[in-house]
C-alpha positions as CSV (number, residue, x, y, z in Angstrom):
1,M,15.6,-49.3,-17.4
2,P,13.9,-45.8,-18.2
3,R,10.6,-45.6,-16.5
4,T,8.2,-43.9,-19.2
5,T,6.8,-40.5,-17.5
6,L,4.9,-37.7,-19.0
7,F,7.7,-36.0,-18.8
8,R,9.3,-38.5,-21.3
9,Q,7.5,-38.2,-23.2
10,L,6.6,-34.8,-23.8
11,A,10.4,-34.7,-24.4
12,Q,10.1,-36.9,-27.1
13,Q,7.1,-35.5,-28.8
14,R,9.0,-32.1,-28.6
15,H,12.5,-33.6,-29.4
16,L,14.1,-32.4,-26.5
17,T,15.8,-35.4,-25.5
18,T,19.2,-34.1,-25.9
19,Y,21.0,-32.2,-23.2
20,E,21.7,-29.4,-24.8
21,A,18.0,-29.0,-26.6
22,F,16.5,-29.3,-23.4
23,A,18.8,-26.9,-21.4
24,A,18.2,-24.2,-24.2
25,Q,14.6,-24.8,-23.6
26,F,14.1,-24.7,-20.3
27,E,16.8,-21.6,-19.7
28,R,14.6,-19.3,-22.5
29,S,11.4,-20.9,-20.5
30,A,12.8,-19.5,-16.9
31,I,13.6,-15.8,-18.3
32,R,9.8,-15.7,-19.7
33,L,8.1,-16.6,-16.3
34,A,10.4,-15.0,-14.6
35,E,9.3,-11.6,-16.6
36,R,5.5,-12.8,-16.7
37,D,5.7,-13.2,-12.8
38,G,7.8,-10.1,-11.7
39,D,10.5,-12.7,-10.2
40,R,14.3,-12.3,-11.1
41,R,15.5,-14.8,-9.7
42,L,13.9,-16.9,-12.1
43,A,16.0,-15.6,-15.1
44,S,19.4,-17.3,-13.5
45,L,18.2,-20.8,-13.2
46,R,19.4,-23.4,-14.9
47,V,19.3,-27.0,-14.8
48,S,22.4,-29.8,-14.9
49,S,23.3,-32.6,-16.9
50,R,22.6,-35.1,-14.1
51,Q,19.0,-33.3,-12.9
52,F,17.6,-34.4,-16.9
53,D,18.9,-37.5,-16.9
54,R,17.6,-37.6,-13.3
55,W,14.4,-36.5,-15.0
56,L,14.4,-38.6,-18.1
57,G,14.7,-41.6,-16.7
58,G,12.5,-41.0,-13.9
59,E,14.8,-41.7,-11.5
60,L,13.0,-39.1,-8.8
61,Q,12.3,-40.0,-4.9
62,T,11.2,-36.3,-4.5
63,L,10.4,-33.8,-6.6
64,P,12.8,-31.0,-8.2
65,R,12.9,-27.7,-6.0
66,P,9.9,-25.7,-6.2
67,D,11.5,-22.8,-8.8
68,A,12.6,-25.8,-10.9
69,C,8.9,-27.3,-10.7
70,R,7.4,-23.8,-11.7
71,V,9.7,-24.1,-15.1
72,L,9.4,-27.0,-15.8
73,E,5.4,-26.7,-15.4
74,H,5.6,-23.3,-17.1
75,M,7.1,-25.0,-20.3
76,L,5.8,-28.3,-20.7
77,G,1.9,-27.1,-19.5
78,R,1.4,-29.8,-17.1
79,P,1.7,-29.8,-13.4
80,V,4.9,-31.6,-12.0
81,A,2.9,-34.3,-10.2
82,E,1.3,-35.4,-12.8
83,L,4.9,-35.1,-15.1
84,F,6.8,-37.5,-13.4
85,A,3.9,-39.7,-12.8
86,V,3.5,-43.9,-14.5
87,P,0.6,-43.3,-17.0
88,G,-1.6,-44.9,-15.5
89,G,-1.2,-43.9,-12.3
90,Q,0.9,-46.9,-10.7
91,R,4.8,-46.9,-9.7
92,E,6.6,-50.1,-8.5
93,L,7.7,-49.5,-4.9
94,R,10.5,-51.6,-3.4
95,T,9.7,-53.2,0.1
96,K,11.7,-54.9,2.1
97,P,10.7,-58.3,2.4
98,S,9.1,-59.3,6.2
99,A,8.5,-63.1,7.6
100,T,5.9,-61.4,9.4
101,R,3.9,-60.0,6.8
102,A,0.3,-60.5,7.0
103,T,-0.8,-62.0,3.5
104,P,-3.9,-59.2,2.8
105,G,-7.1,-61.2,3.7
106,P,-10.3,-61.2,0.4
107,H,-12.2,-58.3,2.7
108,L,-8.7,-55.8,1.9
109,A,-8.1,-54.2,-1.7
110,Q,-4.8,-55.6,-2.6
111,D,-4.9,-51.8,-4.3
112,S,-5.9,-48.9,-3.4
113,G,-5.2,-46.8,-6.3
114,D,-3.4,-44.3,-4.5
115,N,-0.1,-43.1,-5.6
116,P,2.6,-42.4,-2.7
117,F,4.2,-40.4,-5.3
118,E,1.5,-38.5,-6.1
119,I,0.1,-36.9,-2.7
120,V,3.6,-35.9,-1.8
121,A,4.2,-34.3,-5.4
122,R,0.8,-33.0,-4.7
123,A,1.4,-31.3,-0.6
124,R,4.9,-30.1,-2.4
125,Q,2.6,-28.2,-5.2
126,L,0.2,-26.9,-2.3
127,T,2.9,-25.2,-0.4
128,A,5.4,-23.9,-2.5
129,S,5.6,-20.3,-3.0
130,N,7.1,-17.9,-5.3
131,A,7.5,-15.5,-2.6
132,D,9.9,-15.9,-0.1
133,D,10.8,-14.4,3.4
134,A,13.0,-12.0,1.6
135,T,10.9,-11.4,-0.8
136,L,8.0,-10.1,1.4
137,A,10.7,-8.2,3.6
138,F,11.7,-6.3,0.7
139,L,8.2,-5.6,0.3
140,G,7.7,-4.4,3.4
141,S,11.1,-2.1,3.9
142,S,10.8,-0.6,0.5
143,L,7.4,0.5,1.9
144,E,8.7,1.7,5.5
145,S,11.0,3.4,3.4
146,I,8.3,5.6,1.0
147,T,6.3,6.8,4.3
148,D,9.9,7.2,5.9
149,R,11.2,9.5,3.0
150,Y,7.5,11.4,1.7
151,E,7.6,14.2,3.1
152,Q,10.9,15.3,1.9
153,D,10.8,13.7,-1.7
154,G,7.1,14.1,-2.1
155,P,4.5,12.0,-4.3
156,Y,6.4,13.4,-7.4
157,A,9.2,11.7,-7.2
158,L,8.4,8.8,-5.0
159,R,5.2,7.5,-7.2
160,A,7.0,5.7,-9.8
161,E,8.9,3.7,-6.8
162,A,5.2,3.0,-5.2
163,R,3.9,1.9,-8.3
164,G,6.9,-0.7,-8.6
165,L,6.3,-2.0,-5.9
166,R,2.0,-2.4,-6.3
167,Q,2.8,-4.0,-9.6
168,L,5.3,-6.7,-7.8
169,A,3.3,-7.8,-5.2
170,H,-0.1,-8.0,-7.7
171,A,2.1,-10.0,-9.9
172,L,3.7,-12.4,-6.6
173,L,-0.4,-12.8,-6.0
174,D,-0.6,-14.3,-9.7
175,G,1.1,-17.1,-8.4
176,R,0.8,-19.6,-5.5
177,Q,1.7,-19.2,-2.0
178,P,1.0,-20.9,1.2
179,P,-1.7,-18.8,3.5
180,R,0.9,-16.7,5.3
181,A,2.6,-15.7,2.4
182,R,-0.9,-14.9,0.6
183,Q,-2.1,-12.9,4.0
184,E,1.1,-10.9,4.1
185,L,1.0,-10.4,0.2
186,F,-2.9,-9.0,0.5
187,R,-1.6,-7.0,3.6
188,L,1.4,-5.2,1.0
189,A,-0.7,-5.1,-2.1
190,A,-3.2,-3.1,0.3
191,R,-0.8,-0.8,1.7
192,A,1.0,0.2,-2.1
193,S,-2.6,1.4,-3.3
194,G,-3.3,3.1,-0.4
195,L,0.2,5.0,-1.0
196,L,-0.2,5.5,-4.3
197,G,-4.2,6.8,-3.3
198,Y,-2.4,9.3,-1.1
199,M,0.3,10.4,-3.3
200,A,-2.7,11.0,-5.8
201,V,-4.3,12.9,-3.5
202,N,-1.6,15.3,-3.2
203,T,-1.4,15.8,-6.7
204,G,-4.6,16.9,-7.0
205,D,-5.8,13.6,-9.3
206,F,-9.2,12.6,-6.7
207,T,-10.7,9.6,-9.2
208,L,-7.2,8.0,-9.1
209,A,-7.2,8.5,-5.7
210,E,-10.7,7.2,-5.4
211,A,-9.9,4.2,-7.8
212,Y,-6.4,3.4,-5.4
213,C,-8.3,3.8,-1.8
214,T,-11.1,1.4,-3.1
215,E,-8.7,-1.4,-3.8
216,A,-6.7,-1.0,-0.1
217,V,-10.1,-1.1,1.5
218,D,-11.2,-4.5,-0.6
219,L,-7.8,-6.0,0.1
220,S,-7.5,-5.2,3.7
221,R,-11.0,-6.6,4.2
222,A,-9.8,-10.0,2.8
223,I,-7.2,-11.0,4.9
224,N,-9.5,-9.3,8.2
225,D,-6.5,-6.4,8.4
226,L,-8.6,-3.6,10.4
227,D,-5.3,-1.7,11.0
228,T,-4.8,-1.2,7.1
229,E,-8.5,-0.8,6.3
230,L,-9.2,1.9,8.8
231,W,-5.9,3.7,7.5
232,A,-7.4,3.5,3.9
233,S,-10.4,4.6,4.8
234,G,-9.3,7.6,6.2
235,T,-7.3,8.3,3.1
236,L,-10.7,7.9,0.7
237,S,-12.3,10.4,3.1
238,F,-9.2,12.5,2.8
239,E,-9.7,12.5,-0.8
240,L,-13.5,13.3,-0.2
241,Y,-12.7,16.4,1.7
242,Y,-10.2,17.9,-0.8
243,A,-13.0,17.0,-3.6
244,G,-15.0,19.0,-2.2
245,R,-17.6,16.6,-1.3
246,Y,-17.6,17.1,2.9
247,A,-20.7,14.9,3.6
248,E,-19.7,12.1,1.9
249,A,-16.0,12.6,3.7
250,D,-18.2,12.7,6.9
251,A,-20.3,9.8,6.1
252,C,-16.8,7.4,4.7
253,A,-14.9,8.2,8.0
254,A,-18.2,7.6,10.7
255,A,-18.6,4.5,9.1
256,A,-15.3,3.2,9.4
257,V,-14.9,4.6,12.7
258,E,-18.4,2.6,14.1
259,R,-16.0,-0.6,12.7
260,A,-13.9,0.2,15.4
261,P,-14.6,3.5,17.7
262,R,-11.7,2.8,19.8
263,S,-9.3,1.9,17.5
264,P,-6.1,4.7,17.7
265,Q,-6.9,4.7,13.5
266,S,-10.1,6.1,14.7
267,I,-8.2,9.3,16.0
268,R,-7.1,10.4,12.5
269,L,-10.7,9.3,11.1
270,L,-12.2,11.8,13.5
271,V,-10.2,15.0,13.5
272,N,-8.5,14.5,9.7
273,G,-12.3,13.0,8.2
274,Q,-15.3,14.1,10.3
275,A,-14.1,17.2,12.5
276,R,-12.9,19.1,9.5
277,A,-15.7,17.9,6.9
278,L,-18.7,18.9,9.4
279,A,-16.4,22.2,9.6
280,K,-17.1,22.7,6.6
281,T,-20.7,22.1,6.2
282,G,-21.3,24.0,9.5
283,D,-21.7,21.4,11.9
284,R,-20.3,23.2,14.9
285,R,-21.3,20.5,17.8
286,T,-20.7,17.6,15.8
287,A,-17.2,18.8,14.1
288,G,-16.4,20.0,18.2
289,Q,-17.2,16.2,19.5
290,A,-15.2,14.5,17.1
291,V,-12.5,16.8,18.2
292,G,-12.9,15.9,21.6
293,Q,-13.1,12.2,21.0
294,A,-10.1,12.3,18.5
295,L,-8.0,13.8,21.7
296,D,-9.7,11.4,24.1
297,L,-8.4,8.5,22.2
298,S,-5.0,9.8,22.1
299,D,-5.1,9.9,25.7
300,R,-6.0,6.8,26.2
301,H,-3.5,5.1,24.0
302,D,-0.5,7.3,25.2
303,V,0.4,8.5,21.3
304,P,3.4,10.5,20.5
305,P,3.3,14.3,21.2
306,G,4.9,14.9,17.9
307,L,4.2,15.5,14.6
308,T,3.6,12.1,13.3
309,S,4.3,11.9,9.4
310,C,1.1,12.4,7.8
311,I,1.0,9.2,5.1
312,S,2.2,6.9,8.3
313,F,0.3,3.8,8.9
314,E,0.9,5.0,12.5
315,P,-1.8,6.2,14.0
316,Y,-1.8,9.8,14.6
317,G,0.1,11.9,17.2
318,Q,-1.1,14.6,19.4
319,A,0.4,17.7,17.7
320,R,-1.0,16.4,14.2
321,T,-4.9,15.5,15.6
322,L,-4.1,19.2,17.4
323,A,-3.0,20.5,13.5
324,N,-6.4,19.2,12.2
325,A,-8.1,20.8,14.9
326,V,-6.9,23.8,13.9
327,T,-8.3,23.3,10.5
328,A,-11.3,22.5,11.7
329,H,-11.7,25.6,14.2
330,V,-10.8,28.0,11.3
331,S,-13.6,26.4,8.8
332,L,-15.6,27.5,11.5
333,H,-14.7,30.9,12.1
334,D,-13.5,29.7,15.7
335,T,-10.6,32.2,16.0
336,A,-9.9,32.0,19.4
337,R,-10.2,28.4,19.5
338,A,-8.1,27.9,16.3
339,L,-4.9,30.5,17.5
340,R,-5.0,28.8,20.8
341,D,-5.1,24.7,19.5
342,A,-1.9,26.4,17.0
343,D,0.2,27.8,19.6
344,R,0.0,24.7,22.1
345,I,2.0,22.8,18.7
346,D,3.7,25.7,17.5
347,D,7.0,24.3,19.0
348,L,6.6,20.9,17.3
349,V,5.5,22.3,13.9
350,E,8.4,24.5,14.0
351,H,11.7,21.4,14.5
352,S,9.6,19.3,12.5
353,D,10.9,18.0,9.1
354,S,7.9,18.5,7.2
355,A,7.8,21.9,5.6
356,W,4.4,21.0,4.0
357,S,2.9,20.9,7.8
358,R,4.6,24.1,8.7
359,A,2.9,25.5,5.3
360,L,-0.2,24.3,6.3
361,V,-0.6,25.5,10.2
362,R,0.9,29.3,8.6
363,L,-2.0,28.8,6.5
364,D,-4.7,28.1,9.1
365,V,-3.0,31.1,11.5
366,S,-2.8,32.9,9.1
367,A,-7.0,32.8,7.8
368,A,-7.7,32.7,11.6
369,L,-5.9,36.2,11.9
370,L,-7.6,37.5,9.2
371,S,-11.3,36.3,10.5
372,E,-10.4,38.5,13.9
373,R,-12.1,41.8,14.1
374,A,-9.4,44.4,13.3
375,P,-6.8,41.6,12.0
376,D,-3.6,42.2,11.8
377,L,-2.9,42.3,7.8
378,D,0.6,42.9,8.0
379,H,1.5,39.8,10.3
380,A,-1.0,37.9,8.4
381,L,-0.4,37.6,5.2
382,E,3.7,37.3,5.8
383,L,2.6,33.8,7.4
384,G,0.6,33.2,4.2
385,R,3.7,34.2,2.0
386,E,6.2,32.2,3.9
387,A,3.8,29.2,3.4
388,L,4.5,29.5,-0.4
389,R,8.2,29.8,0.0
390,L,8.0,26.2,2.5
391,C,6.9,24.4,-0.2
392,G,8.7,26.0,-3.2
393,D,9.0,24.1,-6.5
394,S,7.7,21.3,-4.1
395,P,3.6,22.0,-3.7
396,I,1.2,19.7,-2.9
397,R,-2.8,20.2,-3.6
398,S,-3.5,20.9,0.1
399,V,-1.1,23.9,0.3
400,W,-2.5,25.2,-2.7
401,Q,-6.0,24.6,-2.0
402,R,-5.8,26.6,1.7
403,S,-3.7,28.8,-0.1
404,Q,-6.1,30.0,-2.8
405,E,-8.4,30.7,-0.1
406,L,-6.4,32.7,2.4
407,Y,-6.0,35.0,-1.2
408,E,-9.8,34.9,-1.8
409,Q,-10.4,35.8,2.1
410,A,-7.1,38.9,1.8
411,R,-9.7,40.6,-1.2
412,S,-11.8,42.3,0.8
413,W,-8.2,44.4,1.8
414,R,-7.4,44.7,-2.3
415,K,-6.0,48.0,-1.1
416,H,-3.6,47.2,1.7
417,P,-0.2,46.8,0.4
418,A,0.7,43.4,2.7
419,V,-2.4,42.0,0.3
420,G,-1.0,43.2,-2.6
421,D,2.3,41.8,-2.4
422,Y,0.9,38.2,-1.0
423,G,-1.6,38.1,-4.2
424,D,2.0,39.0,-6.1
425,E,3.7,36.3,-4.6
426,F,0.6,33.4,-5.3
427,R,0.1,34.1,-8.7
428,A,4.0,33.7,-9.3
429,W,4.0,30.5,-7.2
430,S,1.0,29.2,-8.9
431,S,2.3,29.7,-12.4
432,Q,4.4,26.7,-11.7
433,P,4.2,23.8,-14.0
434,A,4.0,21.3,-11.3
435,V,1.4,24.1,-9.3
436,L,-0.5,24.1,-12.4
437,A,-1.1,20.4,-13.0
438,L,-2.2,20.0,-9.7
439,S,-4.5,22.4,-9.6
440,S,-6.1,22.2,-12.8
């Protein structure tokens, strides 16, 4: 005899007691839920006539599969544990007779009021997940792919993909996952936001960058993911530096270093965050100390010697650290140190895949050469022109900013032909729509 469950009552109320009517409504609900949660698997979910007959008759020993439970809850608006429980909280259990079974004494309750079916159902409900291992792996590998392609494709080509990954992570977080999967989703969502923050700096949108970086810091702190938190703090300092807020950039990076002074992530915070910002304020001593600390940490952690990707979540390599030190030396007008460190990484920079890094080092060396007592204008400004050509129609904010600073620096020799040639090329390059957008 069919059991009168809440599922059966709701099906009767909504005139869904035939398989055809129920299946059509179930499929529509699955499609709507797939769109809401960003989970495309649900859109193809179907219910068989045998499944429907068991559900309607209450002939269940276990709950339906997790995806079917999600659709049923979305469709009928009640937890699955309630849908298949008998109203009143009781369920007859078939047990084998036993001659040795003791008869409960007067001190024992005949009925505890607990429903074994509901206990199991609730456990299934709590451990159900809308983010399986394959989905988490897809998100992780997609974020890694963006960092791998970033210096070739640039922010304009990749930010839509990064936005999509962030939206997917947030849609999944609106659902239910067990703790391990939820923690991984938080980490992936934080990193997606961090990448978008970095891209926003490169395109000159500092307000958006600050919002994304703040989100990345908050999400990573919520799960005690210190590596991602330090990386996001470094990107926030990076944004403040290019926004001209040097004291804030230093303070932001310094606070993160205090959180984990021995972490390899602090290499970036010290040299990209503190040293460059301090150099802009003219604090020669503290800037030099930050560079020294970064190099000491690099030796302690045995980081790779090469020019690591600018957007990588991995610690800075030696060449990347020295390239940032060159920028700090240029701001301090320490020409000798700037040229010395640039010479140390010249071969690694020239053989890297990063056109932006090659351009930025050229601009730094050009600025250092112009600071010498007897500057070689021809060589210095040829390096500046090479930097502009390296970026072509794929500019980023840092290249535009330094190339403009070089143009201002060179105006002292405006009558020299090399200065005029650089000025002409800089103005032509700056008139491109992409450059105009990031410089506004």
